[in-house]
C-alpha positions as CSV (number, residue, x, y, z in Angstrom):
1,M,118.7,45.8,127.8
2,V,116.7,44.2,130.7
3,T,117.4,40.6,131.9
4,C,116.2,38.4,134.7
5,S,117.7,38.6,138.1
6,V,120.2,36.0,139.3
7,K,117.6,34.7,141.7
8,E,115.0,34.3,139.0
9,K,117.4,32.5,136.8
10,K,118.2,30.0,139.6
11,Q,114.5,29.4,140.2
12,I,113.7,28.8,136.6
13,L,116.8,26.5,136.2
14,A,115.9,24.5,139.3
15,A,112.3,24.0,138.2
16,A,113.3,23.1,134.7
17,L,115.8,20.5,135.8
18,G,113.7,19.2,138.6
19,S,110.8,18.2,136.5
20,P,112.6,15.8,134.1
21,L,114.6,14.4,137.1
22,C,111.4,13.5,138.9
23,A,110.1,11.9,135.7
24,C,113.2,9.8,135.3
25,L,113.2,8.7,138.9
26,A,109.6,7.6,138.5
27,V,110.4,5.5,135.5
28,F,113.8,4.0,136.2
29,L,113.8,3.3,140.0
30,P,113.7,-0.4,140.4
31,D,110.1,-1.3,141.2
32,P,109.2,1.7,143.4
33,P,105.9,1.6,145.3
34,L,103.0,3.0,143.4
35,A,102.6,5.8,146.0
36,A,106.2,6.9,145.3
37,R,105.7,6.8,141.6
38,L,102.6,9.0,142.0
39,L,104.4,11.3,144.3
40,L,107.3,11.7,141.8
41,A,104.9,12.3,138.9
42,A,103.0,14.9,140.9
43,A,106.3,16.6,141.8
44,A,107.3,16.6,138.1
45,V,104.0,18.2,137.2
46,V,104.3,20.9,139.9
47,L,107.9,21.7,139.0
48,T,107.0,22.0,135.3
49,A,104.1,24.3,136.2
50,V,106.5,26.4,138.4
51,A,109.1,26.6,135.6
52,L,106.4,27.7,133.2
53,A,105.1,30.3,135.6
54,L,108.5,31.7,136.4
55,G,109.3,31.8,132.7
56,A,106.1,33.6,131.9
57,R,106.7,36.1,134.7
58,A,110.3,36.8,133.5
59,A,109.0,37.2,129.9
60,K,106.3,39.6,131.1
61,R,108.8,41.7,133.0
62,M,111.2,41.8,130.0
63,E,108.3,42.8,127.8
64,A,107.3,45.6,130.2
65,A,110.9,46.7,130.3
66,V,111.1,46.8,126.5
67,C,107.9,48.9,126.4
68,E,109.3,51.3,129.0
69,A,112.5,51.6,127.1
70,Q,110.6,52.3,123.9
71,R,108.5,54.9,125.7
72,R,111.5,56.7,127.0
73,L,113.1,56.6,123.6
74,Q,110.0,58.2,122.1
75,E,109.9,60.9,124.8
76,A,113.6,61.6,124.3
77,E,113.0,62.0,120.6
78,K,110.0,64.2,121.2
79,R,112.0,66.4,123.7
80,G,114.8,66.5,121.1
81,G,112.4,67.7,118.5
82,E,110.9,70.2,120.8
83,A,114.3,71.5,121.8
84,E,115.3,71.8,118.1
85,Q,112.1,73.7,117.4
86,R,112.7,76.0,120.4
87,A,116.3,76.7,119.2
88,R,115.0,77.4,115.7
89,E,112.4,79.8,117.0
90,E,114.9,81.5,119.3
91,A,117.3,82.0,116.3
92,E,114.5,83.5,114.3
93,R,113.6,85.8,117.2
94,R,117.2,86.9,117.5
95,H,117.4,87.5,113.8
96,L,114.2,89.5,113.8
97,R,115.5,91.6,116.8
98,T,118.8,92.2,115.0
99,K,116.9,93.4,111.9
100,E,114.7,95.7,114.0
101,K,117.7,97.2,115.8
102,L,119.5,97.8,112.5
103,A,116.4,99.3,111.0
104,A,116.0,101.6,114.1
105,F,119.7,102.6,113.9
106,Y,119.4,103.4,110.1
107,S,116.2,105.3,110.7
108,K,117.7,107.3,113.6
109,T,120.9,108.0,111.7
110,S,119.0,109.2,108.6
111,H,116.6,111.3,110.7
112,S,119.5,112.9,112.6
113,L,121.8,113.6,109.7
114,R,119.5,114.3,106.7
115,I,118.7,117.9,107.5
116,P,122.2,119.1,108.5
117,I,123.6,117.5,105.3
118,S,121.0,119.3,103.2
119,V,121.9,122.6,104.9
120,I,125.7,122.0,104.4
121,Q,125.0,121.1,100.7
122,G,122.9,124.3,100.2
123,Y,125.6,126.6,101.7
124,A,128.4,124.9,99.8
125,D,126.5,125.2,96.5
126,L,126.0,128.9,97.1
127,L,129.7,129.4,97.9
128,S,130.8,127.4,94.9
129,S,128.5,129.2,92.5
130,G,130.4,132.5,92.8
131,L,127.2,134.5,93.4
132,I,128.2,135.4,97.0
133,Q,130.8,138.2,96.7
134,D,130.4,139.7,100.1
135,E,133.3,138.4,102.3
136,S,131.3,138.7,105.5
137,V,128.4,136.7,104.1
138,R,130.9,134.0,102.9
139,R,132.4,133.8,106.4
140,E,128.9,133.5,107.8
141,Y,128.1,130.6,105.5
142,L,131.4,128.9,106.3
143,N,130.6,129.2,110.0
144,K,127.2,127.7,109.5
145,I,128.8,124.8,107.5
146,R,131.3,124.3,110.4
147,E,128.5,124.4,113.0
148,R,126.5,121.8,111.1
149,T,129.6,119.6,110.7
150,E,130.3,119.7,114.4
151,Y,126.7,118.9,115.1
152,M,126.9,115.9,112.8
153,N,130.1,114.7,114.4
154,T,128.5,114.9,117.9
155,V,125.3,113.1,116.8
156,L,127.2,110.4,114.9
157,G,129.4,109.8,117.9
158,Q,126.3,109.4,120.2
159,L,124.7,107.0,117.7
160,L,127.8,104.9,117.4
161,T,128.2,104.8,121.2
162,E,124.6,103.8,121.6
163,A,125.0,101.0,119.1
164,R,128.1,99.8,120.8
165,V,126.8,99.7,124.4
166,Q,123.6,97.9,123.3
167,A,125.8,95.0,122.2
168,D,128.4,95.4,125.0
169,F,126.9,93.1,127.6
170,S,130.0,90.9,128.0
171,V,133.6,91.2,129.3
172,A,136.4,90.0,127.1
173,V,139.1,89.9,129.7
174,W,138.8,89.5,133.5
175,D,141.3,91.3,135.8
176,R,142.0,90.5,139.4
177,F,142.4,93.6,141.6
178,D,141.7,95.2,144.9
179,L,138.2,96.7,144.7
180,V,138.6,98.7,147.9
181,E,141.7,100.3,146.7
182,L,140.0,101.1,143.4
183,L,137.2,102.9,145.2
184,R,139.7,104.8,147.4
185,Q,141.4,106.0,144.2
186,I,138.1,107.1,142.6
187,V,136.9,108.9,145.8
188,G,140.2,110.6,146.1
189,D,140.1,111.7,142.4
190,M,136.6,113.2,142.9
191,H,137.4,114.9,146.2
192,E,138.6,118.2,144.7
193,A,135.6,118.6,142.3
194,A,133.2,117.7,145.1
195,H,134.9,120.1,147.6
196,R,134.3,123.0,145.2
197,L,130.6,122.2,145.2
198,G,130.5,121.8,149.0
199,V,130.1,118.1,148.8
200,D,131.9,115.6,151.0
201,I,132.5,112.1,149.6
202,Q,133.2,109.3,152.1
203,L,134.1,105.6,151.6
204,E,133.0,103.1,154.2
205,A,134.3,99.5,153.6
206,E,134.0,96.6,156.0
207,A,137.3,95.2,154.7
208,H,140.6,97.0,154.1
209,R,141.3,94.9,151.0
210,L,139.1,92.8,148.7
211,L,140.3,90.9,145.8
212,F,137.7,91.2,143.0
213,E,137.5,89.7,139.5
214,G,136.1,91.9,136.7
215,D,136.8,94.5,134.1
216,R,138.7,97.2,136.0
217,T,138.4,99.8,133.3
218,R,134.6,99.5,132.8
219,L,133.9,99.4,136.6
220,T,136.1,102.5,137.0
221,R,134.0,104.3,134.4
222,A,130.8,103.1,136.0
223,F,131.8,104.3,139.5
224,Y,132.8,107.7,138.1
225,N,129.5,108.0,136.3
226,I,127.5,107.4,139.5
227,L,129.5,109.9,141.5
228,E,129.4,112.5,138.7
229,N,125.7,112.0,138.4
230,S,125.2,112.7,142.1
231,L,127.3,115.8,142.0
232,K,125.4,117.0,139.0
233,Y,121.9,116.7,140.5
234,M,122.4,117.2,144.2
235,N,121.8,121.0,143.6
236,A,123.3,121.8,147.0
237,A,126.1,121.2,149.4
238,G,125.9,117.8,151.0
239,K,127.4,114.4,151.4
240,I,127.9,111.3,149.3
241,T,128.6,108.0,151.0
242,V,130.0,104.9,149.2
243,T,129.5,101.7,151.3
244,L,131.1,98.4,150.5
245,S,130.1,95.1,152.2
246,L,130.2,91.4,151.6
247,V,127.2,89.1,151.3
248,E,128.1,85.6,152.4
249,G,131.6,86.1,151.2
250,K,130.5,85.5,147.6
251,Q,129.0,88.9,146.5
252,V,130.0,92.5,147.0
253,F,127.2,95.0,147.9
254,L,128.0,98.6,146.8
255,V,125.8,101.5,147.9
256,F,126.2,105.0,146.5
257,K,124.0,107.4,148.5
258,D,123.7,111.1,148.4
259,N,121.5,113.5,150.4
260,G,120.7,115.8,147.5
261,A,117.5,116.9,145.9
262,G,116.4,113.4,144.7
263,M,113.6,112.8,142.3
264,D,110.2,111.1,142.1
265,S,110.4,107.3,142.8
266,E,108.7,106.6,139.5
267,E,111.4,108.5,137.6
268,A,114.1,106.7,139.5
269,E,112.9,103.4,138.0
270,H,113.9,104.7,134.6
271,V,117.3,106.2,135.2
272,F,119.1,103.2,133.8
273,E,117.3,103.3,130.5
274,I,119.3,104.4,127.4
275,N,119.0,108.1,126.6
276,Y,116.7,108.7,129.6
277,R,116.6,112.3,130.9
278,G,114.6,113.0,134.0
279,S,112.6,116.1,134.8
280,N,115.7,117.5,136.6
281,S,118.0,117.0,133.6
282,T,120.6,119.7,133.0
283,G,121.9,118.3,129.7
284,G,123.8,115.2,128.7
285,N,122.8,112.4,126.5
286,G,121.3,110.0,129.0
287,M,124.1,107.5,128.6
288,G,125.9,107.7,132.0
289,L,123.7,105.5,134.1
290,Y,122.9,103.2,131.2
291,L,126.6,102.4,131.0
292,V,126.4,101.6,134.8
293,Y,123.5,99.2,134.1
294,V,125.4,97.5,131.2
295,T,128.5,97.1,133.3
296,A,126.6,95.5,136.1
297,L,124.9,93.0,133.8
298,A,128.3,92.3,132.1
299,H,129.6,91.3,135.5
300,H,126.6,89.0,136.1
301,G,125.3,91.4,138.7
302,S,122.5,93.8,139.2
303,V,121.9,97.5,139.9
304,S,118.9,99.5,141.2
305,A,118.0,103.0,142.1
306,R,115.8,104.5,144.9
307,S,114.9,108.1,145.4
308,A,112.3,110.5,146.6
309,P,112.0,114.3,146.4
310,G,114.3,115.8,149.0
311,K,115.6,112.4,150.0
312,G,118.6,112.1,147.7
313,M,119.5,109.2,145.4
314,T,120.6,105.8,146.3
315,I,122.2,103.4,143.8
316,R,122.8,99.8,144.8
317,M,125.0,97.3,143.0
318,L,125.3,93.6,143.7
319,L,128.3,91.9,142.0
320,P,129.8,88.4,142.4
321,V,133.3,88.5,143.8
322,E,134.4,85.7,141.5
323,Q,133.5,85.3,137.8
324,T,133.1,82.1,135.8
325,A,134.9,83.1,132.6
326,P,137.0,80.4,130.9
327,Q,140.6,80.3,131.9
328,G,141.8,81.5,128.5
329,E,139.8,84.7,128.9
330,R,141.3,85.6,132.2
331,A,144.0,88.1,132.5
332,P,147.3,86.6,133.7
């Protein structure tokens, strides 16, 4: 609600009271001179005009303020309607994406399992029919059933892992731990495997201790995946350097660098994609670095890769030292 200022109120009141006072003086003063009467009458007219002008000015300002309030209300209602529409559209897009992901999962599952199930059923029908009397043939069919069953178990495990990690972009419980000590432990655990391949792993940290907030288990798995990936694709003896530094005391900058065979820079841009296998792939399901990517995002950070043929691979992670999870979600 908009009102007149205190100064305006005083001006209007003075003008409103002054006008009738002048008129009364002009009428009731005992035989004033004509000039005085004319002067008082003129003053009354002027004060009345001033009071009317001030009142009109205040009314105009109040009317403008009311119009402005109505305009803001209309804009707020419009923004509220637009926000509601955006929320509805976003919900519809999420619902559509969920349906598409489910359809893709069902299609991939059906495509991966339909043929081995048919093969298993065919061999099982032959064995149960009693037509196969040769014991060596029966053992062969049983071995094929076992092979197809193992294949199905592996494929189903990969599909379920893929479905889980696609939705696993959040951390349920935050731990507080020494990140430098965790890296020392991982580098120490990898030392023997690296030594057998002629690879030396070194940790260079600008601090002896760094309290970090995050999911210790998932970060441990991500760091192992990076180092194992380097050992797998270096293709020669060499060196892996793990560097830890702080950025303005708020973010930790991790660099995993090897001097191995490397890969084309365009290929390096895709190494964090799910199920991606580069031209130098030697097996695996393409999930290792994707899990690194998911872990970085779950910690509100980022990860990138740089490489070139003969120049090795460099993976960089930038993670906030402190997280913003609600108190109830933090580990004690």
